[in-house]
C-alpha positions as CSV (number, residue, x, y, z in Angstrom):
1,M,0.2,-23.0,-6.8
2,A,-2.9,-22.3,-8.9
3,D,-2.6,-20.8,-12.4
4,P,-3.4,-17.1,-12.7
5,I,-7.1,-16.3,-13.3
6,L,-6.5,-12.7,-14.2
7,S,-3.2,-11.1,-15.3
8,L,-1.5,-8.3,-17.1
9,S,1.3,-8.9,-19.6
10,S,3.6,-5.9,-20.5
11,V,0.7,-3.5,-20.0
12,S,1.3,0.2,-20.5
13,K,-1.2,3.1,-20.3
14,S,-1.0,6.6,-21.6
15,F,-3.3,9.5,-21.1
16,G,-2.6,11.8,-24.0
17,P,1.2,12.2,-24.3
18,I,1.8,11.1,-20.7
19,E,2.6,7.4,-20.1
20,V,1.5,6.5,-16.5
21,L,2.1,2.7,-16.7
22,H,5.2,1.2,-18.2
23,G,5.2,-2.5,-19.2
24,V,3.6,-3.9,-16.0
25,D,3.3,-7.6,-15.4
26,F,0.9,-8.6,-12.7
27,E,-0.9,-11.9,-11.7
28,L,-3.9,-12.7,-9.5
29,R,-4.3,-16.3,-8.5
30,P,-7.3,-18.1,-7.0
31,G,-6.9,-18.6,-3.2
32,E,-4.3,-15.8,-2.8
33,I,-4.5,-12.2,-1.4
34,H,-2.1,-10.1,-3.5
35,A,-1.2,-6.6,-2.3
36,L,-0.5,-3.8,-4.7
37,I,1.3,-1.0,-3.0
38,G,3.0,2.2,-4.0
39,E,3.0,6.0,-3.4
40,N,0.1,8.1,-4.5
41,G,0.5,8.5,-8.3
42,A,2.5,5.3,-8.7
43,G,-0.1,3.8,-11.0
44,K,-2.1,1.6,-8.6
45,S,-5.6,3.0,-9.5
46,T,-4.8,2.8,-13.2
47,T,-3.7,-0.9,-12.8
48,M,-6.9,-1.8,-10.9
49,K,-9.2,0.0,-13.4
50,I,-7.6,-1.9,-16.3
51,L,-8.1,-5.2,-14.4
52,G,-11.7,-4.3,-13.6
53,G,-12.6,-3.3,-17.1
54,Y,-13.1,0.4,-16.4
55,I,-10.4,1.6,-18.7
56,D,-8.4,0.1,-21.6
57,Q,-4.7,-0.5,-21.7
58,T,-2.6,1.3,-24.4
59,A,-0.3,-1.6,-25.0
60,G,0.1,-5.1,-23.7
61,E,-2.5,-7.7,-22.8
62,V,-5.1,-8.5,-20.2
63,L,-5.3,-12.3,-19.8
64,W,-8.3,-14.2,-18.4
65,Q,-7.4,-17.7,-17.5
66,G,-4.4,-17.4,-19.8
67,Q,-6.3,-16.1,-22.8
68,P,-6.2,-12.5,-24.1
69,L,-9.3,-10.6,-23.3
70,R,-10.5,-7.0,-23.9
71,F,-13.4,-5.8,-21.8
72,A,-15.7,-3.3,-23.6
73,H,-17.0,-2.1,-20.2
74,S,-16.8,-2.9,-16.5
75,D,-20.1,-4.7,-16.8
76,E,-18.4,-7.4,-18.9
77,A,-15.8,-7.9,-16.2
78,E,-18.5,-8.1,-13.5
79,A,-20.3,-10.7,-15.5
80,R,-17.2,-12.9,-15.2
81,G,-17.1,-12.3,-11.5
82,I,-14.5,-9.5,-11.3
83,I,-15.8,-7.0,-8.7
84,M,-14.0,-3.8,-7.7
85,I,-14.7,-2.0,-4.4
86,H,-13.7,1.6,-5.1
87,Q,-12.1,3.9,-2.6
88,E,-14.8,6.5,-3.2
89,F,-18.3,5.2,-2.5
90,N,-20.4,4.1,-5.4
91,L,-23.8,4.3,-3.6
92,A,-27.1,5.9,-4.4
93,E,-27.5,8.0,-1.3
94,H,-31.3,8.5,-1.7
95,L,-32.0,4.7,-1.9
96,G,-32.2,2.1,0.9
97,V,-29.3,-0.1,1.9
98,D,-31.0,-3.2,0.4
99,Q,-31.8,-1.3,-2.8
100,N,-28.1,-0.4,-3.2
101,V,-26.9,-3.9,-2.6
102,F,-29.1,-5.3,-5.4
103,L,-29.1,-2.2,-7.7
104,G,-29.3,-3.4,-11.3
105,R,-29.6,-7.0,-10.2
106,E,-32.9,-6.8,-8.3
107,L,-34.5,-10.1,-7.2
108,K,-38.0,-10.7,-8.6
109,R,-41.0,-12.8,-7.9
110,G,-42.6,-13.1,-11.2
111,W,-42.7,-9.7,-12.8
112,R,-42.6,-7.8,-9.5
113,L,-39.6,-6.9,-7.3
114,D,-39.2,-9.2,-4.3
115,H,-38.4,-6.5,-1.7
116,A,-38.7,-9.0,1.2
117,A,-36.1,-11.4,-0.3
118,M,-33.7,-8.5,-1.0
119,R,-34.1,-7.2,2.5
120,A,-33.6,-10.6,4.1
121,R,-30.5,-11.3,2.0
122,T,-29.0,-7.9,2.8
123,A,-29.6,-8.5,6.5
124,E,-27.7,-11.8,6.2
125,L,-24.8,-10.1,4.5
126,L,-24.7,-7.3,7.0
127,A,-24.8,-9.8,9.9
128,Q,-21.8,-11.6,8.2
129,L,-20.0,-8.2,8.4
130,D,-21.2,-7.6,12.0
131,C,-22.7,-4.4,10.8
132,P,-25.9,-3.4,12.8
133,V,-27.5,-1.3,10.0
134,D,-31.2,-1.6,9.1
135,P,-31.4,-2.9,5.5
136,S,-34.2,-0.5,4.8
137,A,-32.3,2.5,6.1
138,R,-31.6,5.3,3.6
139,V,-27.9,5.3,2.7
140,S,-27.6,9.0,3.3
141,D,-28.6,8.5,6.9
142,I,-25.9,5.9,7.8
143,S,-22.3,6.5,9.0
144,V,-19.3,6.5,6.7
145,P,-17.9,3.2,8.1
146,S,-21.3,1.6,7.6
147,K,-21.3,2.8,3.9
148,Q,-18.1,1.0,3.4
149,M,-19.6,-2.1,4.8
150,V,-22.5,-1.7,2.4
151,E,-20.0,-1.6,-0.5
152,I,-18.5,-4.8,0.8
153,A,-21.9,-6.4,1.2
154,K,-22.6,-5.5,-2.5
155,A,-19.5,-7.4,-3.5
156,L,-20.3,-10.4,-1.3
157,S,-23.7,-10.7,-2.9
158,R,-22.1,-11.5,-6.2
159,D,-20.6,-14.7,-7.6
160,L,-17.1,-13.6,-6.9
161,K,-14.1,-14.9,-8.8
162,V,-11.8,-11.9,-8.4
163,L,-12.2,-9.1,-5.7
164,I,-10.3,-5.8,-6.2
165,M,-10.3,-3.7,-3.1
166,D,-9.0,-0.1,-3.2
167,E,-8.1,1.2,0.3
168,P,-11.0,-0.6,1.9
169,T,-10.1,0.2,5.5
170,A,-9.4,4.0,5.1
171,V,-12.6,4.9,6.8
172,L,-13.1,1.9,9.0
173,T,-12.7,1.6,12.8
174,E,-10.2,-1.0,14.2
175,R,-13.0,-3.3,15.0
176,D,-14.5,-3.0,11.6
177,C,-11.1,-3.7,10.1
178,E,-10.9,-7.0,11.9
179,V,-14.3,-8.0,10.7
180,L,-13.3,-7.2,7.1
181,F,-10.0,-9.1,7.4
182,R,-11.9,-12.2,8.5
183,Q,-14.2,-12.0,5.4
184,V,-11.3,-11.4,3.0
185,E,-9.5,-14.5,4.5
186,R,-12.7,-16.5,4.1
187,L,-13.0,-15.5,0.5
188,R,-9.4,-16.5,-0.1
189,D,-10.0,-19.9,1.5
190,E,-13.0,-20.4,-0.8
191,G,-10.7,-19.8,-3.9
192,V,-11.4,-16.2,-4.7
193,A,-8.4,-14.2,-6.0
194,V,-8.1,-10.9,-4.0
195,L,-6.2,-7.8,-5.0
196,Y,-5.8,-5.6,-1.9
197,T,-4.4,-2.1,-1.9
198,S,-3.6,-0.2,1.3
199,H,-1.2,2.4,2.5
200,K,-1.2,0.6,5.9
201,L,1.8,-1.7,5.5
202,S,0.9,-3.5,8.7
203,E,-2.3,-4.6,7.0
204,V,-0.4,-6.0,4.1
205,K,1.7,-8.1,6.5
206,R,-1.4,-9.1,8.4
207,I,-3.5,-10.6,5.7
208,C,-1.7,-10.7,2.3
209,D,0.2,-13.6,0.8
210,R,2.1,-11.7,-2.0
211,V,3.0,-8.1,-2.5
212,T,3.9,-6.1,-5.7
213,V,5.3,-2.6,-5.5
214,L,4.8,0.0,-8.1
215,R,6.9,3.1,-8.3
216,D,6.4,5.8,-11.0
217,G,4.2,3.5,-13.1
218,A,6.7,0.6,-13.1
219,M,6.8,-2.6,-11.1
220,V,10.0,-2.5,-8.9
221,R,9.5,-5.5,-6.6
222,S,7.2,-8.6,-6.2
223,S,7.6,-11.2,-3.5
224,K,5.9,-13.3,-0.9
225,V,4.9,-11.1,2.1
226,S,6.8,-13.5,4.4
227,E,10.0,-12.6,2.6
228,I,9.8,-8.8,2.9
229,T,9.6,-6.4,5.9
230,E,7.5,-3.3,6.2
231,D,10.6,-1.2,6.0
232,E,11.7,-2.9,2.8
233,M,8.2,-2.3,1.3
234,A,8.4,1.4,2.2
235,E,11.9,1.8,0.8
236,A,10.8,0.0,-2.5
237,M,7.8,2.4,-2.7
238,V,9.8,5.6,-2.4
239,G,13.1,4.5,-3.9
240,R,15.1,5.6,-0.8
241,E,15.7,4.6,2.8
242,L,13.1,5.9,5.1
243,S,14.5,6.7,8.5
244,G,13.2,9.1,11.1
245,L,9.6,9.0,9.9
246,Y,8.6,11.5,12.6
247,P,10.8,14.6,13.0
248,A,11.9,16.0,16.3
249,K,9.1,17.7,18.3
250,A,9.2,21.5,18.7
251,L,9.1,22.8,22.2
252,P,5.9,24.7,23.1
253,R,6.3,28.3,24.3
254,A,4.5,29.9,27.2
255,E,2.0,32.0,25.2
256,V,-1.5,30.6,25.0
257,M,-2.9,30.9,21.5
258,L,-6.2,29.1,21.8
259,E,-8.4,28.5,24.8
260,V,-11.6,26.6,24.8
261,E,-13.8,26.5,27.9
262,N,-16.8,24.3,28.5
263,L,-17.7,24.0,24.8
264,S,-20.7,21.8,24.0
265,V,-22.3,20.8,20.7
266,P,-25.8,19.4,21.2
267,G,-25.7,15.6,21.2
268,M,-22.0,15.4,20.2
269,V,-19.7,17.3,22.6
270,Q,-20.1,18.0,26.2
271,G,-18.2,20.5,28.2
272,A,-14.9,20.3,26.4
273,S,-12.0,22.5,27.5
274,L,-8.4,22.8,26.2
275,K,-5.5,25.2,26.0
276,L,-3.1,25.3,23.0
277,R,0.3,27.1,23.3
278,R,2.4,28.8,20.6
279,G,4.7,26.2,18.9
280,E,2.8,23.2,20.3
281,V,1.4,20.2,18.5
282,L,-1.6,19.0,20.5
283,G,-3.0,15.6,19.6
284,I,-6.7,14.7,20.0
285,G,-7.4,10.9,20.0
286,G,-10.5,8.8,20.5
287,L,-12.7,6.3,18.7
288,V,-14.8,7.2,15.6
289,G,-17.9,9.0,16.9
290,S,-16.2,10.2,20.1
291,G,-16.8,13.9,19.1
292,R,-13.2,14.8,17.9
293,T,-14.3,16.2,14.6
294,E,-17.3,18.0,16.0
295,L,-15.2,19.7,18.6
296,A,-12.7,20.9,15.9
297,E,-15.6,22.1,13.7
298,A,-17.2,24.0,16.5
299,I,-13.9,25.7,17.4
300,A,-13.5,26.7,13.7
301,G,-17.0,28.2,13.7
302,L,-18.5,25.5,11.5
303,R,-21.0,24.2,14.1
304,A,-23.4,26.0,16.5
305,C,-22.2,25.5,20.1
306,S,-22.2,26.9,23.6
307,G,-19.1,27.8,25.6
308,T,-16.2,30.0,24.9
309,V,-13.5,29.9,22.2
310,R,-10.7,32.4,22.8
311,L,-8.1,33.1,20.1
312,E,-5.0,35.0,21.3
313,G,-7.0,36.3,24.2
314,K,-10.1,37.5,22.4
315,D,-13.4,35.7,22.2
316,L,-14.5,34.2,18.8
317,P,-18.2,34.3,17.9
318,A,-19.8,30.9,17.5
319,A,-20.8,29.6,14.1
320,E,-18.9,32.3,12.1
321,P,-16.1,30.5,10.2
322,H,-15.1,33.5,8.2
323,V,-14.4,35.5,11.4
324,A,-12.3,32.6,12.7
325,M,-10.3,32.5,9.4
326,T,-9.9,36.3,9.3
327,R,-8.6,36.2,12.9
328,G,-5.9,33.6,12.1
329,L,-7.5,30.2,12.7
330,A,-7.7,27.6,10.0
331,Y,-9.3,24.1,9.8
332,L,-8.3,21.3,7.5
333,T,-11.3,18.9,7.1
334,E,-11.0,15.1,7.3
335,D,-13.2,14.9,4.2
336,R,-11.0,16.3,1.5
337,K,-13.2,15.2,-1.4
338,G,-16.6,15.9,0.1
339,A,-15.9,19.2,2.0
340,G,-12.3,20.3,1.3
341,L,-12.0,20.4,-2.5
342,L,-14.1,21.0,-5.6
343,L,-13.1,17.9,-7.6
344,E,-14.3,19.2,-11.0
345,K,-12.3,22.5,-10.6
346,T,-8.6,23.1,-11.3
347,L,-5.8,23.4,-8.8
348,R,-5.8,27.2,-9.1
349,E,-9.5,27.6,-8.5
350,N,-9.4,25.3,-5.4
351,L,-6.3,27.0,-4.0
352,T,-7.6,30.6,-4.0
353,L,-11.3,30.2,-3.5
354,P,-11.4,31.0,0.2
355,L,-9.4,34.2,-0.3
356,L,-10.7,35.6,-3.6
357,D,-10.8,39.1,-2.1
358,R,-7.0,38.9,-1.9
359,F,-6.8,38.2,-5.6
360,G,-9.0,41.1,-6.8
361,G,-12.5,40.2,-5.7
362,L,-14.9,40.5,-8.7
363,L,-12.0,41.2,-11.1
364,I,-9.7,38.2,-10.4
365,D,-5.9,38.8,-10.9
366,R,-5.1,35.6,-12.8
367,K,-1.4,36.3,-12.7
368,A,-1.4,36.5,-8.9
369,E,-3.4,33.3,-8.7
370,E,-1.0,31.5,-11.0
371,A,2.0,32.8,-8.9
372,A,0.3,31.5,-5.7
373,L,-0.2,28.1,-7.4
374,D,3.5,28.0,-8.5
375,K,4.5,28.6,-4.9
376,A,2.1,26.0,-3.6
377,I,3.3,23.4,-6.1
378,A,7.0,24.1,-5.1
379,D,6.5,24.4,-1.4
380,F,4.3,21.4,-1.0
381,A,5.9,19.2,-3.6
382,I,2.6,18.7,-5.4
383,R,3.1,16.3,-8.4
384,V,0.8,17.3,-11.2
385,P,1.2,16.4,-14.8
386,E,-1.0,19.3,-16.0
387,R,-1.7,22.3,-13.9
388,N,-5.1,22.9,-15.5
389,M,-6.4,19.4,-14.8
390,A,-9.4,18.8,-12.6
391,V,-8.4,18.1,-8.9
392,G,-10.5,14.9,-9.0
393,N,-7.8,13.4,-11.3
394,L,-5.0,13.9,-8.8
395,S,-3.8,11.1,-6.6
396,G,-5.1,11.2,-3.0
397,G,-1.7,12.4,-1.6
398,N,-1.5,15.3,-4.0
399,Q,-5.1,16.2,-3.2
400,Q,-4.1,16.3,0.5
401,K,-1.1,18.4,-0.2
402,L,-3.2,20.9,-2.2
403,L,-5.7,21.0,0.6
404,L,-2.9,21.8,3.0
405,A,-1.7,24.6,0.7
406,K,-5.2,26.0,0.5
407,T,-5.6,25.9,4.3
408,L,-2.3,27.6,4.9
409,L,-2.7,30.3,2.2
410,S,-4.3,32.6,4.7
411,D,-1.1,32.4,6.9
412,P,-3.0,31.1,10.0
413,Q,-1.4,31.1,13.5
414,V,-3.7,28.4,14.8
415,I,-4.3,25.3,12.6
416,L,-6.7,22.5,13.3
417,I,-5.8,19.4,11.1
418,D,-8.3,16.5,11.0
419,E,-6.8,13.2,9.9
420,P,-3.8,14.7,8.1
421,T,-2.7,11.5,6.3
422,R,-5.8,9.4,5.7
423,G,-5.5,7.4,2.6
424,I,-2.0,8.6,1.6
425,D,1.3,6.7,1.2
426,I,4.2,6.6,3.6
427,G,6.5,8.9,1.6
428,T,3.8,11.6,1.5
429,K,3.1,11.1,5.2
430,Q,6.8,11.8,5.9
431,Q,6.5,15.1,4.0
432,I,3.4,16.1,5.9
433,Y,4.8,15.2,9.3
434,R,7.9,17.4,8.5
435,L,5.6,20.2,7.4
436,I,3.6,20.0,10.7
437,A,6.9,20.0,12.7
438,D,8.2,23.0,10.7
439,L,5.0,25.0,11.3
440,A,5.2,24.4,15.0
441,A,8.9,25.4,15.0
442,E,7.9,28.7,13.3
443,G,5.6,29.3,16.3
444,R,2.3,28.3,15.0
445,A,0.0,26.3,17.3
446,I,-1.4,23.1,15.8
447,V,-4.1,20.6,16.8
448,V,-3.8,17.2,15.1
449,I,-6.8,14.8,15.2
450,S,-5.9,11.3,14.1
451,S,-7.2,7.8,14.3
452,E,-3.7,6.5,13.9
453,M,-2.1,6.2,17.3
454,P,1.5,6.1,16.1
455,E,0.8,9.5,14.4
456,L,-0.4,11.0,17.7
457,I,2.6,9.6,19.6
458,G,5.1,10.6,16.9
459,L,3.8,14.2,16.4
460,A,2.2,15.5,19.6
461,S,3.8,16.8,22.8
462,R,0.4,16.4,24.5
463,V,-2.6,14.2,23.7
464,L,-6.2,14.8,24.8
465,V,-8.4,11.7,24.5
466,M,-12.2,11.9,23.9
467,H,-14.9,9.3,24.8
468,A,-18.6,9.7,24.2
469,G,-18.3,13.5,23.5
470,R,-16.2,14.3,26.5
471,V,-12.5,15.0,27.0
472,V,-11.7,12.1,29.4
473,G,-7.9,12.4,29.8
474,E,-4.7,14.2,29.0
475,L,-1.3,12.6,28.3
476,A,2.0,14.4,28.2
477,Q,5.5,13.4,27.1
478,D,6.4,9.9,28.3
479,E,2.7,9.2,29.3
480,I,1.8,9.1,25.6
481,N,1.6,5.5,24.5
482,E,-0.9,3.3,22.7
483,G,-2.1,1.5,25.8
484,A,-2.9,4.7,27.6
485,I,-4.7,6.2,24.6
486,V,-6.8,3.1,24.0
487,R,-7.8,2.8,27.6
488,L,-9.0,6.4,27.7
489,A,-10.7,6.1,24.3
490,M,-12.7,3.1,25.6
491,G,-13.8,4.9,28.7
492,L,-11.4,3.1,31.1
493,K,-9.5,5.1,33.6
494,D,-7.2,2.7,35.5
495,S,-5.5,-0.7,35.4
496,E,-8.6,-2.3,36.9
497,G,-10.7,-1.1,33.9
498,E,-13.3,0.9,35.9
499,A,-15.5,3.0,33.7
500,A,-14.5,6.6,33.4
């Protein structure tokens, strides 16, 4: 086994009086993919940022090839070949793909920028990633999965010694994930040390050689991946046995709460219809780009559309989200950081923003807001070290729980939830699954859109599947299984694989 190239020795980190890492030992070795896993808030991001030179440790040592080293800035780490791919994109949206790949390291011919060479090299890197994006395309014009591939291309363009990847597959399709896995395995075989974080434990088993588990800022287990099961990983993360990940499904009642007839969004959704009953959890599946999110946004009044949306028997006007919310329909966006939360604002400001009129309008009742926040923190088990901190400093799971609290503050009867557990740990997933089941048991009607088929199977009593903007099939009860969902999502309707 190769000697460690980058390691932590008894590293602790404090932010003010709060210590978030407690004496962590961690090693990255050339030719090894090392998974770092833990619940949201366990200390993974802090560990990665110390390794990548973004922040300094409070105590302990960072070792480079066995020698103590202190990075003044992440640029010093990058100069040694330590590259970090962040969970949040670090791209200049107004620049081209090729300009982003070489930003700050532009290729030159004499004193002039060599745009042709940068475009050609970017094309090679994207081809390696099986990503059909024009290198000259503006980043703001490409899809979210393509942006992730651009981030990976940036890393591949460097002289890599250590690659740190923070939730790299959170926004990727299954096909893109397989392409990424092949590239990560190639880098390992070429002697690169890879740190890989993911909440998808199946990925850890699929591509990693070693796994270290953090819980509450301390290392609780480290072993070869071949010597630990996914269940044992999950139990080490949360400190308890995880059984019954999905709660029992509530029984839908007869009353129709939401009816959609022939709804179309130009270029995105065509003639979609559905019925949602009180107490029902209805799943919507399909590939990325199939129109799932656009359908939900149109129902919630966030997109112009044609067709009919009827809430408790009365028509909802199109493209009027405030009316939908006032009438008892709420939508939880898949993009919690871009569209769901104001990251620089506090928890209180985020929680009450959509309903300021209930908290005094122009003269805000701060006590009422604080009381609402107290209840949200308790009801949704939001772990927050300082209630006045910016939401952007919360872990992903706690941001998601705050977004749920914000969505439910209006006491909606129909709730559309888009990707309820994207980028969060298994312990928080279990909490959110139980919340969804409890809401349905209370008689609320819920739509869950998810790219995770086990989630649809475990939560929904019916699943609609979309393909190319259309609802192409409905599965109920025992019909709901991965094979059936995949076939419909790919546009196949029977065992012979005829196109739908």
